[in-house]
C-alpha positions in Angstrom: 113.6 148.1 97.0 110.0 148.0 98.8 108.0 148.0 95.6 110.1 145.0 94.3 109.4 142.6 97.1 105.5 142.3 96.1 106.7 141.7 92.4 108.9 138.8 93.5 106.2 137.4 95.8 103.6 137.7 92.7 106.1 135.9 90.7 107.0 133.1 93.2 103.0 132.7 93.7 102.4 132.8 89.8 105.2 130.3 88.9 104.0 128.0 91.9 100.5 127.9 90.5 101.7 127.0 87.0 103.8 124.2 88.3 100.9 122.8 90.6 98.7 123.0 87.2 101.4 121.3 85.3 101.8 118.5 87.9 98.0 118.1 88.0 97.8 117.8 84.2 100.6 115.2 84.3 99.0 113.2 87.2 95.8 113.2 85.3 97.5 112.0 82.1 99.1 109.2 84.2 95.9 108.3 85.8 94.2 107.9 82.4 96.9 105.7 81.2 96.8 103.6 83.9 93.2 103.1 84.0 93.3 102.2 80.4 95.9 99.4 81.0 93.7 98.2 84.0 90.4 98.1 81.9 91.1 94.7 80.2 92.2 93.1 83.6 89.0 94.3 85.0 86.9 93.0 82.2 88.7 89.6 82.4 88.0 89.4 86.2 84.4 90.2 85.6 84.2 87.5 83.1 86.0 84.9 85.5 83.3 85.7 88.3 80.4 85.1 85.9 82.1 81.8 84.9 82.8 80.7 88.5 79.3 81.7 89.6 78.0 79.5 86.4 80.2 76.7 87.8 78.9 76.9 91.4 75.4 77.0 90.2 75.9 73.9 87.9 77.7 72.2 90.6 74.9 72.7 93.1 72.3 71.4 90.5 74.4 68.3 90.0 74.6 67.6 93.7 70.8 68.1 94.0 70.2 65.6 91.2 72.5 62.9 92.7 71.0 63.4 96.1 67.4 62.8 94.7 68.5 59.7 92.9 70.3 58.3 95.6 67.4 59.3 98.1 64.0 58.4 96.3 61.0 59.8 98.0 59.2 57.3 100.0 55.4 57.1 100.0 
């Protein structure tokens, strides 16, 4: 009976390591799947940020032109 306990402990440790490895692999696969589904959303958000930046820049340019037209430089 005394020699059976180390084998049981070894078996439990081995099964535990295999279970943790399986969980890690499944988690890794799920993470890849989630990242692939989020990638188009991330790309669209980057595009929208660029578009917003361009719109802000054009609005500021338009405001400067209007202010320059309304306030002519006096000599």
